[in-house]
N, C-alpha and C positions, 0 to 999 in steps of 0.2 A: 247520905251518900249522893254524890253528883252523878246524874244520869244524862249522858249525851246520846241523842238519837243518831243513828247511822246517817240519815239523810242530812242532818245538820252538819255533821263532820264532813261529809262528802261535799256539801255546798261550800264550806270554808276552804277545803282543799282546792276546789275549782276556782274560787276567787283568787287564791294565792297563785295557782298555776296560770291563770289567764291574765291576772294583773288588775282587773277592774270588776265591779259588780255587773255591769252591762255585758261584758264578755262572758262571764260565768253564767249569766242568765241564758245567753244564746247557746252555750255548750250544754246546759242542763234542760233546755227547752222549757224554761220558766220565764215569767215576767220579772223585770228588775225589782218590782215591789215584793214578789214572792221570795226572791233571794234575800232582800233586806229583812223581811219578816223572819226568815229562818235564822239569820245572824242574830237578830234581837232576841229571839227565843233561846238561842244557844248562850248568849251572854247572860241572860236571866238564869239559865240552868247552872252555869259555872260561877256566877256571881261576880264577874269581872269582865272587862273588855277582852276580846280575842284578837283584835287587829286595830291598827292605826289607819285611819281613812285618808291616806295620801295616795299619790300615783307614782309607781305602783304601790298597792297596799303593803303594809308591813305587819307581821305577826307580833303579838305580845308573847310573853312566856307561856301564858295559858293557851294562846292560839297555837303555838308550836306543839304543845302536848296534844291538842285536838287533831291537828293535821297528822301527827304521827299515828294517832289512833285510826284516822281515815285510811292512811296508806297501809297500815297493818290489816285492816279489813279487806282492802283490795287484794293484798297478797294472799290472805287466807282464802278468799273467794276463788282466786286463780288457782291456788293449790288444790282446792276441793274440785274444781272443774277438771283439772288435769287428772285427778284420781278417778273421777266418775266417767270421764270421756277422754282418755289419753290420746286417742287418735284424731280428735277434733282439730281442725286447722285453726291456728292462732290461740289454742288453749294453753300453751306453755306459759308459765308465770313470767311476768315482767319484773326484772330485778335491776335496780339502779345502784351503781357502785361509784365511789369516789376513790380515785387512785392518783398518786402523784406522777408527774411526767417521767421521771427517771425510772420508776418501777414499771410503768407502761412500756417504756422503750427497751427495757432489759429483761424482765422476768415475768411480769404479771400476765401478759397476753398468752404466754405458753400454757398457763393453767386455765385461763378462761376459755381457750379454744376447746378444751376437753369437755366442757359442759354446754357448748353452743347448741347442741341438738336438744337439750333438756329445758332451757330457759331462753327468754328474750332479754338480751342485755342492753342496758344503757350505761355507758362508762363516761363519767364526768372527770375531767382532769383538774386537780387542785393540789396546791402545795401540801406536803404531809403535815405541816404545822397548823393548817387551816381547814383541813377536810372535815373535821368534826362539826363545823358550823352547819354544813349541809345535812349531816346525819341528825343533828339536834333539831333542825327545822322540819325534819320529816321528808326532805327532798330525796334522800338516799336510804337504802336498806342496809348498806355495809360500807366500810371505808378502810383503806390502808392509811394509817396515821402514825405520827411520832408520839402520840399521847397514850400512855398506858392506862390511866384512870378512865373507866368507862363512863360515858354520858348516861343520864338517867334512862332506864329502860333498855340498856344495851349490855352486852357482854364483851370482854376484851381478852385477847390471847396474843402472846408474843410471836412474831414471825421470824425475826432475825435482825441482822445488822447490815446496813449498806455502808461500805467504807468509801469515803471520798478523799481525793488527793488534790492538792493545789498544783496545777500544771499549766504549761504555756509552750509555745512553739520554740524550737532551738534559736531561731532568729530573734524572737522577743526576749528570750533569756539573755542572749549576748548583748542586746541593747540596754535592757533595763536592770538586769541582775548580774553584771560582770563579776561582782564580789559576793553573789548569793543574795538571798532574801533578807537583806539588812533592814532595820527599821526605817532608814531614810529611803531605801529603794521601794519598800512596800507603801510608803506614804505617797510616792510619786507615780508609780507604775499604774497604767490603766487596768481596770478590772472589768470582767464581763459578768453580769448577773442575769438571772432568768427573768425576773420581774420585781416589782416593789416588795413582794412578800418573801423573796428569796434572800435569806440572811446567812447562808453557808459561808460565803466569802467574808462577810463581816465577822462571823464567829472566828474564822481562822485569823483575821487581822487582829482581833482583840487579844487572842491568846498568843500570837506571835510577837506583837509589838507591846503588849501590856498597856496600851493607851489607845484612845479613840483616834480615828483617822478617817478622812474622806477623800480617797484618791479619785481621779476621773473614772467614770464608769459607763459602759455600754449595756443596754438592755436587749437581750435576744430571747424572746419567750417561746422557744421551740427546742425540744431536747436535741434532736439531730443537728439542727442549725447552731445550737449553742456550742457543741463540740467542734463544728466546722469553723465557727468564729475564732475559737482558740487556735485551731490549726493555721488559720490565716494571719494570726498575729494581732487581732484586735485588742487582746489583753490576756491576763491570766484568769483562771477560774477553777472552781471545784468540780471534778468529774468523778463518778463512781467507778470503782475497779471494773465492774461488769460492763460498763460502756468503754472504758479504756482498752479492755481486751479485744474489742471489736474494731478498733481503729488501726490505721496503718502503723506498723512498728516504727518508732523513731520520730513520728510526726509531732508528738508531744513529749515533754520531759517534766519531771517533778521539780518544784521550786527547791525542795530539799529531799534527800534520799529517803528518809523515813517519815516525812510529814504526812499526816492523815487526820481525818475527822470521822468518827463513827456515829451513824444515826440509827438508833434502834427503831424498828418498825413494828407496829401492832395491827391486828385485825379487830375492828369493832363492828358489831352487827346488832340488830334488834334482837332482844331476848324473846324469840317467837318460834314456835314449833311449825316451821314451814319447810317442806322437803326441798323445794327449789333453792331457797336461800341456804340451806344446809349443804346442798351439793356445791354451790358456788364457794362457800366458806372452805369446804374440804379441798376444792381445786386450788384455791389461793394458797392454802397452807402447804399443799404438795409442791406447788411451783416455787414457794419461798425457800425450799431447800437449797436453791442457788445462792441464798444469802449466807453471810457469815454467822456463826454462833456468837452470842454476846461476849464481849471481851472481859477478861478478869479485871483489867485496869482501865482507867479513863483514857480519853483521846490523847494521842501523842502528837507533838509538833516537831 
């Protein structure tokens, strides 16, 4: 059986968090040599390298598992402190979550506000198709994700469905889609995307045109500004119903009356008995009632 000492795991977590051995040594009040010795002892214990010595350092698969262990110990210690001295200042457990921008903008913060007095939250924004990378590396305790299959050491539960619609301003539609979203128009009309990871627009294009295409595109990596860019006529893009409901009526129109794309969301968290994390999970699940129930049929175009 592999035995990892808590101080070894905490040292590796500090190296990853700070980026270098020297910075971790300063954080832990150790010499760089002592930090290196702990890492070597850890690698002997697990029988393989735990990180790649580049700047900043990168974890191996074994290192990711050790860092998750270190973060779990931190969470359990904070949970125990909260139980033993609930009135102590700063004793509330620190919970790090990964939530996609659209969920943050529309429904997730409503739930997190209900547990703000019980935990100290760090919310990281990441695309729903990539959020599990942070969960897998031990950076986050829980994540809103589009992936149902749980990562190792985590549980997964369905939250609901965010329905997205391809929309644009009336003026943009008159200029680029006078005959509707024809294949030729979709190949030429500018499109607005959130960032390089955002493929919602490309999913719609693949299903609508049945062929690959690369129209001109603008990148607007902020949820509220993304919607504003569409209203101003920079291009067309996919917006969730929950966001469309908050915009000025008539400022955007769908490319086609029934066109939409459904994205099923899931909540994944460490499989760990920690009261603070469980309260956050319950709050997220309650707020997700604003989402649609999973559709019986696939996406419609």
